[in-house]
C-alpha positions as CSV (number, residue, x, y, z in Angstrom):
1,M,18.5,43.0,46.3
2,S,21.8,44.1,45.0
3,P,22.3,46.7,42.2
4,I,24.2,44.4,40.6
5,F,22.1,41.2,40.6
6,G,19.4,43.7,39.7
7,G,21.3,44.8,36.8
8,D,21.8,41.1,35.6
9,L,18.3,40.2,35.7
10,H,17.7,43.4,34.0
11,L,20.0,42.4,31.2
12,L,18.7,39.4,31.1
13,A,15.6,40.4,30.2
14,Q,16.7,42.8,27.7
15,E,18.4,39.7,26.0
16,A,15.2,37.4,26.3
17,T,13.1,39.7,25.0
18,G,15.7,40.6,21.9
19,A,15.8,37.0,21.3
20,A,11.8,36.5,21.3
21,I,11.1,39.5,18.6
22,V,14.1,38.4,16.4
23,A,12.4,35.0,16.8
24,G,9.0,36.1,15.9
25,I,10.0,37.7,12.9
26,A,11.8,35.2,11.9
27,V,8.7,33.1,12.2
28,A,6.8,35.9,10.4
29,I,8.9,35.9,7.7
30,A,9.0,32.4,7.4
31,L,4.9,31.6,7.3
32,A,4.7,34.6,5.2
33,L,7.5,32.6,2.2
34,H,5.7,29.5,3.3
35,F,2.1,31.0,2.1
36,L,3.4,32.7,-1.1
37,I,5.2,29.5,-2.1
38,F,2.0,27.7,-1.5
39,A,-0.8,30.2,-3.2
40,I,2.0,30.2,-6.2
41,A,2.2,26.5,-6.7
42,G,-2.2,25.9,-5.6
43,R,-2.2,28.2,-8.7
44,I,0.0,26.7,-11.0
45,T,-1.3,22.9,-9.6
46,R,-5.3,24.4,-10.4
47,L,-4.4,24.5,-13.7
48,S,-3.5,21.0,-14.0
49,Q,-5.5,18.4,-14.8
50,M,-3.9,15.8,-12.8
51,K,-5.7,15.5,-9.7
52,S,-1.8,14.1,-7.9
53,D,-0.5,17.9,-8.1
54,E,-2.8,18.6,-5.1
55,L,-2.3,15.8,-3.8
56,V,1.5,15.7,-3.6
57,L,0.9,19.5,-2.7
58,E,-1.3,18.9,0.1
59,R,1.0,16.2,2.0
60,L,4.2,18.7,1.8
61,R,2.3,21.6,3.6
62,Q,2.3,20.8,6.5
63,P,5.8,19.7,6.8
64,L,7.3,22.2,4.9
65,R,5.4,25.1,7.0
66,W,7.5,24.1,10.1
67,S,10.6,23.7,8.3
68,L,11.1,26.4,6.7
69,M,10.2,28.1,9.9
70,A,13.4,26.3,11.6
71,V,15.6,27.9,8.5
72,G,13.9,30.9,9.7
73,L,15.1,30.5,13.2
74,S,18.6,28.8,12.4
75,I,19.5,32.4,9.9
76,A,18.1,34.5,12.9
77,A,20.2,32.9,15.5
78,E,22.9,33.6,13.3
79,A,22.5,37.1,14.5
80,Q,21.1,36.9,17.9
81,P,23.5,35.3,20.6
82,T,20.9,34.6,23.0
83,L,18.6,33.0,20.5
84,A,21.5,30.8,19.3
85,H,21.9,29.3,22.8
86,L,18.3,28.3,23.0
87,W,18.2,27.2,19.0
88,D,21.3,25.3,19.6
89,S,20.0,23.4,22.3
90,V,16.8,22.1,20.5
91,A,18.2,22.2,17.0
92,R,19.9,19.1,17.1
93,F,16.4,16.8,17.9
94,V,14.3,19.1,16.3
95,V,16.5,19.3,12.1
96,P,16.4,15.8,11.8
97,A,12.9,15.1,12.4
98,L,12.2,17.9,10.1
99,L,13.9,16.6,7.9
100,G,12.7,13.0,8.3
101,W,9.4,14.3,8.0
102,V,9.8,16.2,5.0
103,A,11.2,13.2,2.8
104,F,8.5,11.0,4.3
105,S,6.2,13.3,2.9
106,L,7.5,13.4,-0.3
107,I,8.1,9.9,-0.8
108,K,4.1,8.9,0.3
109,A,2.9,12.1,-1.8
110,F,5.0,10.5,-4.8
111,A,3.7,7.2,-3.7
112,L,-0.1,8.8,-3.6
113,A,0.6,10.6,-6.9
114,M,2.2,7.3,-8.6
115,D,-0.7,5.0,-7.8
116,S,-3.0,7.1,-9.0
117,R,-1.0,7.9,-12.1
118,A,-1.1,3.8,-11.9
119,E,-5.2,3.6,-12.0
120,L,-5.4,5.6,-15.3
121,S,-3.7,2.3,-17.3
122,A,-5.6,0.7,-19.1
123,D,-4.1,-2.6,-18.9
124,D,-5.6,-3.6,-15.1
125,Q,-2.7,-6.2,-15.2
126,T,-0.1,-3.2,-15.2
127,A,-1.9,-1.3,-13.2
128,R,-2.0,-3.9,-10.5
129,S,1.5,-4.1,-11.2
130,R,3.1,-0.9,-10.7
131,R,0.2,-0.6,-7.7
132,T,2.1,-3.3,-5.6
133,R,5.6,-1.8,-6.4
134,I,4.7,1.4,-5.4
135,A,3.6,0.3,-2.5
136,I,6.3,-1.8,-1.7
137,F,8.7,1.0,-2.2
138,S,7.6,3.0,-1.0
139,R,6.9,1.5,2.7
140,T,10.2,0.3,2.4
141,A,11.8,3.3,1.8
142,G,9.3,5.1,4.9
143,F,10.5,2.6,6.8
144,V,14.1,2.9,6.5
145,I,13.6,7.0,7.0
146,V,12.1,6.4,10.2
147,F,14.8,4.3,10.9
148,V,17.4,7.1,10.4
149,T,15.5,10.1,11.6
150,V,15.0,8.4,15.5
151,A,18.8,7.2,15.6
152,L,20.2,11.3,14.4
153,M,17.7,11.9,17.0
154,L,18.9,9.5,19.7
155,L,22.8,10.3,18.7
156,G,21.7,14.2,19.5
157,I,21.6,13.3,23.0
158,P,25.1,12.7,24.9
159,G,24.6,9.9,26.7
160,V,23.4,7.4,23.8
161,R,25.9,9.2,22.1
162,N,28.5,7.8,24.6
163,V,27.3,4.6,24.1
164,G,27.4,4.0,20.9
165,V,31.0,4.9,21.0
166,T,31.6,2.1,23.6
167,L,30.2,-0.5,21.6
168,M,31.9,0.6,19.0
169,A,34.4,-0.9,20.7
170,S,33.2,-4.1,20.5
171,A,31.9,-3.9,17.0
172,G,32.1,-7.7,16.7
173,L,29.8,-8.6,19.2
174,A,27.7,-5.5,18.9
175,G,26.7,-6.5,15.1
176,L,25.9,-10.6,16.1
177,T,23.4,-9.1,19.0
178,V,21.8,-6.6,16.5
179,G,21.7,-9.5,13.9
180,A,20.0,-12.0,15.4
181,A,17.6,-9.0,17.2
182,A,16.6,-7.8,13.9
183,Q,16.7,-11.0,12.0
184,P,12.4,-11.0,11.7
185,A,12.5,-7.7,10.8
186,L,15.6,-8.1,8.2
187,K,14.1,-11.4,6.8
188,S,10.4,-9.3,6.5
189,L,12.0,-6.0,4.5
190,I,14.2,-8.3,2.3
191,A,10.7,-10.4,1.5
192,G,9.5,-7.4,0.5
193,M,11.8,-6.3,-1.2
194,Q,11.6,-9.3,-3.6
195,M,7.9,-9.7,-4.1
196,A,8.5,-5.9,-5.3
197,L,11.5,-7.2,-8.2
198,T,9.8,-11.4,-8.7
199,E,5.9,-10.3,-8.1
200,P,4.7,-13.8,-6.7
201,I,1.6,-11.9,-6.3
202,R,0.2,-8.2,-6.7
203,I,-2.3,-5.9,-5.2
204,G,-6.0,-6.8,-6.8
205,D,-4.5,-10.9,-7.5
206,L,-6.6,-13.7,-6.7
207,V,-5.4,-16.1,-4.7
208,V,-6.0,-19.4,-2.7
209,V,-3.5,-19.3,1.1
210,E,-4.5,-22.4,3.1
211,H,-7.7,-23.1,1.5
212,E,-8.7,-19.9,1.8
213,T,-10.0,-17.8,-1.8
214,G,-9.3,-13.8,-1.8
215,R,-8.7,-10.4,-3.6
216,V,-5.1,-9.4,-1.9
217,E,-6.4,-6.0,-0.6
218,D,-3.1,-4.6,0.6
219,I,0.8,-5.5,0.8
220,R,3.0,-4.7,4.2
221,L,6.6,-5.0,4.4
222,T,5.7,-8.1,6.8
223,Y,2.1,-9.3,5.7
224,V,-0.1,-9.4,3.3
225,V,-3.9,-8.5,4.0
226,I,-6.6,-11.4,1.9
227,R,-10.3,-10.0,1.5
228,T,-11.9,-13.2,0.9
229,A,-15.9,-12.9,-0.7
230,D,-17.7,-12.9,2.7
231,E,-15.3,-9.7,3.6
232,R,-13.1,-11.3,6.1
233,R,-9.5,-10.4,6.0
234,L,-6.4,-12.9,5.9
235,I,-3.5,-11.0,7.3
236,V,-0.4,-13.6,6.2
237,P,3.1,-13.4,6.6
238,T,4.8,-11.7,3.7
239,S,7.6,-14.5,3.9
240,K,4.8,-16.9,3.4
241,F,4.6,-16.7,-0.2
242,L,8.0,-17.2,-0.5
243,D,8.7,-20.2,1.7
244,T,5.5,-22.1,0.4
245,S,3.1,-23.2,-2.1
246,F,0.4,-21.4,-2.5
247,Q,-2.3,-20.6,-6.2
248,N,-2.8,-17.2,-7.9
249,W,-5.4,-17.5,-10.0
250,T,-4.9,-13.8,-12.3
251,R,-1.3,-14.6,-12.2
252,V,-0.7,-14.0,-16.4
253,S,-4.2,-12.6,-17.4
254,G,-7.5,-10.7,-15.3
255,G,-10.0,-13.9,-16.7
256,L,-11.0,-16.4,-14.3
257,T,-12.5,-20.2,-15.2
258,G,-14.9,-22.0,-13.8
259,S,-17.5,-24.8,-14.0
260,V,-20.5,-26.0,-12.9
261,V,-21.6,-29.9,-12.5
262,L,-25.1,-30.5,-13.6
263,P,-26.3,-34.6,-13.0
264,I,-28.6,-35.9,-15.7
265,A,-30.4,-39.1,-16.0
266,S,-28.5,-41.4,-18.7
267,G,-30.2,-42.1,-22.2
268,H,-30.3,-38.4,-23.6
269,A,-28.9,-36.6,-26.6
270,I,-26.3,-34.5,-25.7
271,A,-26.0,-32.3,-28.5
272,P,-29.5,-30.3,-27.8
273,M,-28.4,-29.5,-24.2
274,R,-24.8,-28.0,-25.5
275,E,-26.8,-26.0,-28.5
276,A,-29.1,-24.7,-25.3
277,F,-25.9,-23.8,-23.0
278,L,-24.2,-22.0,-25.5
279,A,-27.1,-20.2,-26.6
280,A,-27.9,-19.0,-22.8
281,L,-24.1,-18.4,-23.1
282,A,-24.0,-16.2,-25.0
283,Q,-27.0,-14.1,-23.4
284,R,-25.0,-13.4,-20.0
285,P,-23.8,-9.8,-20.1
286,Q,-20.7,-11.6,-17.4
287,W,-19.2,-14.0,-20.1
288,D,-15.8,-13.0,-21.3
289,R,-15.9,-15.2,-24.5
290,R,-13.0,-17.1,-23.9
291,T,-14.4,-20.2,-22.6
292,G,-17.6,-21.8,-22.9
293,E,-18.0,-25.8,-23.0
294,L,-20.9,-28.6,-21.8
295,Q,-18.6,-31.6,-21.4
296,V,-19.6,-34.5,-20.4
297,A,-17.2,-35.3,-17.4
298,D,-18.4,-38.6,-15.9
299,V,-20.7,-41.3,-16.7
300,T,-22.5,-44.2,-14.1
301,I,-25.4,-46.4,-14.1
302,D,-27.3,-44.1,-12.8
303,G,-27.0,-41.1,-15.0
304,V,-24.5,-38.5,-16.7
305,Q,-22.3,-35.8,-15.4
306,L,-22.3,-32.9,-17.5
307,K,-19.6,-30.3,-16.7
308,L,-20.7,-26.3,-17.8
309,V,-17.2,-24.9,-17.9
310,V,-17.2,-20.8,-18.6
311,S,-15.2,-18.2,-18.1
312,A,-15.7,-14.5,-16.8
313,K,-13.4,-10.9,-16.1
314,N,-13.4,-11.2,-12.4
315,A,-14.4,-13.3,-9.4
316,G,-18.0,-11.8,-9.2
317,D,-18.8,-11.9,-12.6
318,L,-17.9,-16.0,-12.5
319,A,-20.0,-16.9,-9.5
320,R,-23.2,-14.5,-11.1
321,L,-22.4,-16.2,-14.6
322,R,-22.1,-20.2,-12.6
323,L,-25.6,-19.3,-10.7
324,D,-27.1,-17.7,-14.1
325,M,-26.4,-20.8,-16.0
326,R,-27.1,-23.3,-13.5
327,E,-30.7,-21.6,-13.1
328,A,-30.9,-21.5,-17.0
329,M,-30.0,-25.6,-18.1
330,I,-32.4,-26.6,-15.1
331,E,-35.2,-24.5,-16.8
332,W,-34.8,-25.7,-20.4
333,L,-33.8,-29.4,-18.9
334,R,-37.6,-28.6,-17.2
335,E,-39.2,-27.3,-20.2
336,N,-38.0,-29.5,-22.8
337,M,-36.4,-32.6,-21.2
338,P,-38.3,-33.0,-18.0
339,E,-37.4,-36.6,-17.7
340,A,-33.6,-36.0,-18.0
341,L,-33.8,-34.1,-15.0
342,K,-32.6,-36.9,-12.6
343,G,-35.6,-37.2,-9.5
């Protein structure tokens, strides 16, 4: 080995060692600063009564740790040429990724915080409205952040940048192609934003879609999750709630109204049955005291159909109330008017 070549290797080793030492010091200082910041922030959040502060802090812990390390390496690279050469080759990918990670974590953290505060609202309808808007806007912002982050990372690749310049020369054709390819995604994105502003449905609403009844469990940018009473999940495209009709039973208020049809033999007084119905209904904790009526729904040669109309705060209470009232009225008829029960 020639002395010149050996000297080059020795110089290269010294530069690499110096770059590693400077990088290690920068990372150590960044980690110490991160530990100090979050120790102080953790003490402050423990004094707060809001659990949302802890959620925000925990969401930001990891991305800020790596971001501070990247800032430390960038500062150290200014004073170390070898480190600068190495850092510049990876910074074009790392920096956009870290910025996107921090922005995405901020969006999710504040969404969690606002969602937890919305649950504390005394008005259930207002709370569901806030949760719906938070979910849609946070996911829309997250989609935009991810899209921009990936675009910035791809622009760091020289080949991709050259392709972009070439496409810009034929912007009209490129715009048509991208518009046609992105039409479903853009339609879903616009539909999600429109649902957040107009609120045809909200998280927690009781809806009927394609003859299926269930609660809105989650609202995504492209689909809505409906949970039925038997624990099935219906996946319905978001645009369907804007393009077709559906039933929303809790659009105005959280209360629900249902009925029970009770057939009896004709020729019996209705007033005592109505009194017994109202007395039994008043003893049920599921009844929200909005609606309670006994109506004659139909009269035929064979008998009379009574309609017991009741109301409850939610679907579970309404289902329980309907079953209880049917049983209570059958028992009352068996004891007081057994001849009224149709055999």
